[in-house]
N, C-alpha and C positions, 0 to 999 in steps of 0.2 A: 509714658505722656511727656515728662522732664526728666532730665537726668539728675535724680537725687543722688546726693552724696552718699558713699558707702557707709556700713558701720565701721568699718576699719578706720576710714578718714574721719568721722565723728566720736569714735570711743573715748579718746582723750578729753575732748571737750564735756561730753556728757557725765564721765566720770569727775570731772572738775566740779561741775555744777551739783553732783551729788554730794561730794565731798563737804563743799562749801555750806550746803544746807543740813546734812547730817553731824557734822563735825565728828568727834571720837565717840559720842555717847548715842547718837542715833536720836530718832523722835521721841523723846521723853514723854510727850503728851499721849502719843498714841500708845506707848507701853503701859501706861496707868490706866487708859480708858477703854482700850479694846482688846478684846480676847484675842488670842494667838490663832484660835480655831475659826474664828469670824470669816465669813466670806462675803465680799461685797461686790456690787456692780456700779460702775460710774459711767455716765454717758455725756461725752463731750457734746457741748450744745454752741453753735455760732447765734449770737445774740445781736448781732449788728450787722447793718448792710456791708457787703463787701467780699473780698475773694479771700476764701480759705486756702491756706497753703502749710504744707508741713506734716501732713498726717504720717507720712512714713516714718518720722521720728517717734512717735508714740510707741511704737513696737520695740525700738531701738533702746528708748529710755526704760520700757517695762523690762526688757530683758537685762538690762544693767542693775534694776533694782531687786528683781525678783523673777526668776524664770516661769514661776507659776502664775504670774500675771498674762492674761491672754487678751488679746486685742480682738475683737469680733465685729465684722462690718453690719450695718444696719440694713435690714431688707430694704431695697429701693435707693440705697445710699452707698452705692460701690465707691471704693477708693478712686476709681478711674473716672469716675462721674463728678464727685464733688471736689477733688483735689484741683486747686486752680479755677475753680468756678466762681463767679460772681452771684451773689445771693443777695435778694432783698426782702426775703421772708423774715417774718418777725422771729421765729426760732426755727435753725436748721439742726436736725440731729445729725453728727458726724460719724461716731464710733463709740462702741462700747468697750470697756475694759473690765474683765471679770477675774477674780482671785482674792489671795487673803487681804482683808480689810486694812491691816497694818501696814502693808506694801503699799497698797493703793493710795492710801492718805498721804504716805511718806513722798510718794513720786507726783503727787498732784501738782504742787507749785511749779516744780520743774518742768513738766509736761506742758502747762499753760504759759510757763515764761518763755519756752521755744515756740510754740504753736501761735500764741499771741504776736510775738514780735514779728515772726515771719508771714503772717498774714496781714499784720499791719504795713509789710513793705510791699507785700502784692497789691494791696487795696490801693496805697498811694502810687504806685507805679500805674496800675490800671485807671486811676483817675487822669494822670498825665496823657497815657496813651489814647483815652477817649476823647481829650481836649484837642488833639491834633489829628483827630480821624480825618481821612480825606485829603490832607495836604501832602502826603509823600514822604514826610519826615518821620523818623523814627527815634524812640526814648532808649538814653543808654545811661548804664550806671557809672559810677565811679570806684576809686579805692577807698571812699570815704565810709567805711564799713565797721561796725564793733569788732573788736579784736578777738579773733577766733571764730567769728560768725562769717567770715568772707564768703566761704563755699555756699552757706545757708542764704546768705543774703542774695547772692548772685542767681541761685535757684528760684527765690522768692520773686525776683525782677523778672525773670522767664515766666514765672506763673501768673504774673500782672500784665503780660504781654510786651515786657519791654526786651531790651537786647543788652548782652553782657559786653563791656568794655574789656580792656586787658584784665588779666585776674592778678598780676603784680608787677614788679619792677621786671621780672626775669622772662616774661612771655611776649613782650612787644617793646618796640623803640617808641618813645615819646620824648622829643626834644621839646624841652619848655623854655621859658624865658632866663630861668635862673642858670640853665646850662649855656647861654649865650650872651651872659651878662657882658663879657669883656669883648664880644663881636660886635664890629661896626656894620651898620645897614650894608653897605656896600662890599662887604665881605661875605655876606650870608649865602650867597648862592655857591661861591666856591669852597667854603667850609662845609656846609650841608651836603654838597656833591660828594666830598671825600667821605663824609660819615656813613651816606647811603651806601657808597660803595663798600666800605669796610663792613657795613651789617649785612649786605647782600652777599658778600663773600663768607661770612661766619654763618649765615642762614638765609637761604634765598627765599624762603617762605614766610619769613619774620614780618609782620606788619610793622609799617614805618610812619609815624605822624610827627608833624612839626605844628608847634604852637606858634602864632603871630598875633601882636597886639594892635597893628594897625596897617592900612593898605599899603603903606611904603615898603614894609616887611613882606608883605603878601606878594607884592609884585615882585621881589627878589625870590622868594620861595618857589612861585610858579616857574621859574626857570630851571628849577632842578626835576630832572626825570628820576622816577623810581618811588616818588613819595605817594603813599596810599591815602592818607587823611591830612587836612589842614584844619588845626584847631583855632577857631576864631575867639580870641579870649575877651571877655567883657566888653565886645562890640555892640552899639545899638543897632537898631533894626536896619535904618538907612545905609549904614556903614555895612551891614550885612549882605544887604541887596546889593550893593556896589562890588561886594567882594564875590557874589555869585557870578556878577556880570563879568568880572575880571577874570574868573576861573574860565567862564565859557569861552568868551574871547581869545583865551590863551589855547583853545582847543582841548582842554583838559576835563571837559564835562563827561560823567561816565568812567574818567580816569582817576581822578582825584575827587574825594568826596569832602566836603566841608562840614566841620562840626562846629555848632555853637556851644560856649561853656560860659559859665560865671554868673549867678545870680539868678538863675533862671527860676521862676514861679508858675504857680497854676493859672495866675492872672496874665501872665506875659507870654507863656510858652506858645499859644496858637499862633500871637504876631510873629514870634521869632520863627516858627516852623513856615509861615506864610511867605518867609524870603526867599526861600528856595534852598535852603541849607538841606542836607540829607539826614544829619545827625544832631541829636540835641542831648547834650551831657547834663544830668541832672543829679547833683549829689545829695539832694534832699530826699530822694525815695529811699535811700538808705540812713542817712545820719538823722532824719527828722521824721521819720514815720512813727506814728503814735500807734499802740497796741491795738489790735482788734478786739472787741469784748467776745470772750469764750469762756465758757464755764465748764466745770465738771460737775455733774449733779450725781452724789453718790448715795447708794441705798443699801441696806442688808438685804442678802439674797435668803 
């Protein structure tokens, strides 16, 4: 359904989460209260309206804690059906985990930390996506992610119906205002034409995006060929509408996408989408998403 990161990609992050929780002594409470022979069954339940996301990581975490922990699908709730699905049911069972109770209890919090966070990102993304339905614009994420969680946050955005921007500094060219701090507006077209050529010579398929802060800069940037996206930084809606008109009049509609960025909220996103921009970058979907309420109900077998 979606390209979930591999265990090899996530192994270090999961082991870090395990080490910071268990320390050198392990679960001292579980050791004192739970017999090593006790077998438990835990059921993950979604208890809040939203999009569940991250179920494949449950098996990865269980494998890291104890290979005897087995993840079981609940009849009628196959992974491919519930992963990335919006649910407004009061309680939605997700998966079961069966195995040694001590290991199950030790892994509980880490499992929930991952899946609640990812589901929160997917749910908030989905709210933004639904808010602009029918406008033709798309919601994009940013690099504003929890350190170590970028691949998971990017996956969660896809689950919520959003789109991925560049993964990092290495996979796309994004020229921002700080890069051009010493460049005068009248020099922009010349400087950027050189930058675009050098980038295309290095990697012809590399995406190229240029940030502008006002319409004067936009006018100059539109003179440059080879740009894929122009980022409109912190512009209000009237100026974004003018930017769309300028792009279209320059004959670059369908060739150069316009991306709105800066201070986008759930209240303003539809107005922004209605200006005609194709892309809306929303940092909040990853850096400000709250955890979705998901619980692990455990019982002795």
